[in-house]
C-alpha positions as CSV (number, residue, x, y, z in Angstrom):
1,X,8.9,-21.1,-6.1
2,X,9.0,-19.0,-3.4
3,X,6.6,-15.6,-3.8
4,X,8.7,-12.3,-3.8
5,X,9.5,-10.7,-0.5
6,X,8.1,-8.7,1.0
7,X,10.6,-5.5,0.0
8,X,10.1,-6.8,-3.5
9,X,5.7,-6.3,-3.1
10,X,6.3,-3.2,-1.5
11,X,8.2,-1.8,-4.3
12,X,6.2,-3.3,-6.5
13,X,3.2,-1.0,-5.1
14,X,4.6,2.0,-5.5
15,X,3.9,2.7,-8.9
16,X,0.1,2.7,-7.5
17,X,-0.9,7.1,-7.7
18,X,-3.1,7.9,-4.7
19,X,-5.4,9.6,-7.1
20,X,-6.2,12.8,-5.4
21,X,-2.7,13.4,-4.0
22,X,-0.9,12.3,-7.1
23,X,1.6,10.5,-5.2
24,X,2.4,7.0,-4.3
25,X,0.6,5.1,-1.6
26,X,3.7,3.3,-0.2
27,X,5.1,6.6,0.1
28,X,1.9,8.5,1.1
29,X,2.3,5.9,4.3
30,X,-0.4,3.5,3.3
31,X,0.8,0.6,3.3
32,X,1.0,-0.8,7.4
33,X,2.4,-4.2,6.5
34,X,3.2,-7.0,3.8
35,X,3.1,-10.5,4.3
36,X,3.8,-12.8,1.6
37,X,3.1,-17.2,2.0
38,X,5.4,-19.0,0.4
39,X,2.8,-22.1,1.1
40,X,-0.3,-21.0,0.2
41,X,1.4,-18.5,-2.9
42,X,-0.5,-15.7,-0.8
43,X,0.4,-12.3,0.0
44,X,-1.7,-10.2,2.6
45,X,-1.6,-6.7,2.4
46,X,-2.1,-4.2,5.9
47,X,-3.4,-1.5,4.8
48,X,-5.7,2.5,5.5
49,X,-6.9,5.5,3.5
50,X,-6.5,8.7,4.0
51,X,-9.7,9.2,5.5
52,X,-12.5,6.8,6.2
53,X,-14.8,8.4,3.4
54,X,-11.8,8.4,1.2
55,X,-14.0,8.4,-2.5
56,X,-11.3,6.6,-4.7
57,X,-10.7,4.2,-1.6
58,X,-12.0,1.0,-3.8
59,X,-10.1,1.9,-6.9
60,X,-6.6,1.9,-4.8
61,X,-7.7,-1.3,-3.4
62,X,-8.3,-2.7,-7.0
63,X,-5.5,-1.0,-7.8
64,X,-3.6,-3.4,-4.9
65,X,-5.0,-6.0,-5.3
66,X,-4.1,-6.5,-8.9
67,X,-1.1,-5.5,-8.7
68,X,0.2,-8.5,-6.2
69,X,-1.7,-10.8,-8.5
70,X,0.7,-10.0,-11.4
71,X,3.3,-10.8,-8.9
72,X,4.8,-14.1,-9.9
73,X,3.6,-17.0,-7.9
74,X,1.3,-15.3,-6.4
75,X,-2.4,-16.9,-6.3
76,X,-4.2,-15.1,-3.5
77,X,-4.2,-11.4,-2.2
78,X,-6.0,-10.9,1.3
79,X,-6.1,-6.9,1.2
80,X,-7.3,-5.9,4.8
81,X,-8.3,-2.5,5.2
82,X,-7.2,-1.4,8.9
83,X,-7.7,2.0,10.3
84,X,-5.7,1.4,13.8
85,X,-3.4,3.3,13.9
86,X,-5.0,6.3,11.5
87,X,-3.2,7.3,8.8
88,X,-1.1,10.2,9.7
89,X,1.5,11.8,6.6
90,X,4.0,13.5,9.9
91,X,5.1,10.5,10.7
92,X,4.0,7.5,7.9
93,X,5.3,9.6,4.5
94,X,8.3,9.8,3.9
95,X,10.4,13.1,4.2
96,X,10.1,14.1,0.1
97,X,6.3,14.1,0.5
98,X,6.0,15.8,3.5
99,X,7.7,18.8,1.7
100,X,5.6,18.0,-1.7
101,X,2.2,18.3,1.1
102,X,3.8,21.4,2.9
103,X,4.7,20.1,6.1
104,X,8.2,21.2,7.7
105,X,8.2,19.7,11.4
């Protein structure tokens, strides 16, 4: 049986909240890419944090890893923390999140 699609995996990550901002990591634009691999029953997630010094980074990464392993037929998660491109809420966050953060550009 195939593992969930990229869209389904991203949707499953939406309830994960950045504890400092109280906003979904997906809506913040912290998830850069998701690659399901049916053959290996694995999911690769490329993500970033709001800053390299983010004190809750390990907590967020642990939540992503746990959530992906709870998906049907997923046996492995490759979580890659990347810094390129740098996170910029003006271009990466949803419009609703930009408004919540006071970004009106």
